[in-house]
N, C-alpha and C positions, 0 to 999 in steps of 0.2 A: 762341709764347705767344698764346693766344686773347685777343682784346680785345672789349669790350662798349661800345657807344656809350650814353652816359647824358645825360639832360637834367636839369640841376639848377637850383635857384633860390637865388641868394645876394643879399644886400643890394646895392643899386646902388653905394653908396660903396665897398664892397670890390671889386666888379666893376671899377670904374674904376681903382682902384689896381692890381688884378691885371693888367688889360690894359696899363697903363702899364709895369709891371715885366717882364712876360713877353711875348715875341713869340708869334705863333700856333703856331709849331713847338715852343715850350717849354711851352705851357700844360698839355697832357695829362700830361707828366712831372712838372710842379710839383704838379698836383692829386693825382696818384698818390702822390707822396712825402708830401704833406700827409695824405692818407687813411691811408697806412701808419703815419705817426707817431701819429695819433690812435688807430688800432687797437692799436698797441703799448702806448700809454699806458693804454688801457682794459683790455688784457690784464694789464698790470702791476698796475693798481689792483685788479682782480678777484683776482689772485693774493695780493696783500697782504691784502685783506679776508678771503680764505679762510684764510690763515695765522693771522691774528689770531683768527678765529672758532675755528679748531682749537686754538690755544694756550689760549684761554679755556676751551674745553671740557676740555682735558687738565689745566689748572690746577685745575679744580674736582673732578677725580677723586681718589679716595682714594690716599694715598701708601703704603699697606701694602707694595706690591711694591717700591717704592724703598727702604723701610726694610729689607726682607729682603736686598736686594742690598748695601746699605751694611754690613750685618753681615759679609758675605763679603769685603770689601775687604782685610782684614788676614789672611785665612785662610792659614795656612802660614808667615807671616812670623816668628812667635814660635818656630817649630821650629828656626830657624837658630842659636840661641844655643849 
């Protein structure tokens, strides 16, 4: 896996806690995991927003087609008597 060295800036208070919690050998993995979690959350949030927007758009569409299909639900059932 290719890696990229990055220079980031974070608040000093968080940096102190981070250095205390993680050894130098653990820090890159911890940051990678944190970034992956944030990206997954953003992706999930975007997906939910898209689904809500699509649902609202579909909910405002005419229901003529649905009504046509509803009429076919019982097709052929009365013929069994």
